[in-house]
C-alpha positions as CSV (number, residue, x, y, z in Angstrom):
1,M,-71.3,7.2,-54.8
2,Q,-72.0,3.7,-53.3
3,R,-68.8,1.1,-53.7
4,S,-69.5,-2.7,-53.6
5,I,-66.6,-4.4,-52.0
6,D,-66.1,-7.5,-53.8
7,E,-64.1,-10.9,-52.8
8,P,-60.6,-10.0,-54.7
9,E,-61.1,-6.8,-52.3
10,V,-61.0,-8.7,-48.9
11,R,-58.7,-10.9,-49.9
12,R,-56.5,-7.8,-50.6
13,I,-57.0,-6.1,-47.1
14,A,-57.1,-9.6,-45.4
15,R,-53.3,-10.1,-47.0
16,L,-52.0,-6.4,-45.5
17,A,-53.7,-7.3,-42.7
18,R,-51.8,-10.4,-42.1
19,L,-55.3,-12.5,-41.6
20,Q,-55.6,-15.9,-43.5
21,I,-59.3,-16.2,-44.7
22,T,-61.1,-19.3,-45.8
23,D,-63.7,-18.6,-49.1
24,E,-66.5,-18.5,-46.1
25,E,-65.5,-16.4,-44.4
26,C,-64.5,-13.8,-47.6
27,R,-68.1,-13.9,-48.7
28,E,-69.4,-13.1,-45.6
29,F,-67.2,-10.4,-45.3
30,C,-68.3,-9.0,-48.2
31,G,-71.6,-8.7,-47.4
32,Q,-70.8,-6.9,-44.4
33,L,-67.6,-4.5,-45.4
34,D,-70.7,-3.6,-47.9
35,S,-73.7,-2.5,-45.5
36,I,-70.5,-0.8,-43.2
37,L,-70.5,1.6,-47.1
38,K,-74.1,1.4,-47.6
39,Y,-73.8,3.0,-43.3
40,F,-71.2,6.2,-44.8
41,S,-73.6,6.6,-47.8
42,Q,-76.1,7.5,-45.5
43,I,-74.0,9.2,-43.7
44,Q,-72.3,11.5,-46.2
45,T,-76.0,12.4,-47.1
46,V,-77.2,14.8,-43.6
47,Q,-77.2,17.9,-43.9
48,V,-74.6,19.6,-41.9
49,D,-75.2,23.1,-43.3
50,D,-76.6,24.6,-40.7
51,S,-75.2,22.8,-38.2
52,I,-73.1,24.8,-35.1
53,T,-69.3,25.1,-35.9
54,D,-68.1,27.5,-32.7
55,P,-65.1,25.7,-31.7
56,H,-65.6,27.8,-28.4
57,L,-68.7,26.4,-27.4
58,P,-68.9,25.7,-23.2
59,V,-67.4,22.1,-22.7
60,P,-70.0,20.4,-20.0
61,S,-68.6,20.3,-16.9
62,S,-67.3,16.3,-15.2
63,S,-69.0,14.5,-13.0
64,L,-66.0,13.0,-12.2
65,R,-63.8,13.6,-8.5
66,P,-61.4,14.5,-8.6
67,D,-57.9,13.7,-9.2
68,L,-56.3,14.3,-5.8
69,P,-52.8,13.0,-4.5
70,R,-53.9,10.3,-2.1
71,P,-51.2,7.3,0.2
72,G,-50.5,4.0,-1.1
73,L,-50.4,0.5,-0.6
74,S,-47.7,-0.1,1.4
75,T,-45.1,-2.9,0.4
76,D,-46.5,-5.4,3.0
77,D,-49.9,-4.7,1.5
78,A,-49.7,-5.3,-1.9
79,L,-47.1,-8.1,-1.7
80,R,-49.6,-10.0,0.7
81,N,-51.3,-12.0,-2.2
82,A,-48.0,-12.6,-4.1
83,P,-47.1,-16.3,-5.3
84,Q,-43.9,-15.7,-4.2
85,R,-41.7,-12.8,-3.0
86,H,-38.1,-11.6,-2.6
87,Q,-38.0,-8.9,-0.5
88,D,-40.0,-6.3,-1.2
89,F,-40.7,-7.2,-4.6
90,F,-43.0,-9.8,-6.8
91,R,-41.1,-12.9,-7.8
92,V,-42.0,-13.5,-11.6
93,P,-41.0,-16.8,-14.0
94,A,-38.1,-14.4,-16.4
95,V,-39.1,-14.1,-19.6
96,L,-36.5,-12.8,-21.6
97,G,-32.4,-13.9,-20.9
98,D,-31.0,-16.6,-18.3
99,E,-33.2,-17.5,-15.3
100,S,-30.1,-16.6,-13.5
101,G,-31.2,-12.6,-13.0
102,A,-28.2,-10.5,-14.4
């Protein structure tokens, strides 16, 4: 079932996503979204009746290194390039409340 995306549908999607789009963008998105739907239509025609559906297929082994604990940086090493430091902490501008630190 082929469905076409029209401008009112694109505007509705943009409104739901809280996006403001121009008329030109709306026309551009109509074409792009229509192309995406055509690809989905092609995918739906693929025959998968004979495909393997066994959920117990072997999982390929990982080529990643094992996740083992190891020592981290010392406090001095971690703070070495900090623009500002207060004792053993990074000093950053306040983002909540007042700057008194309370």
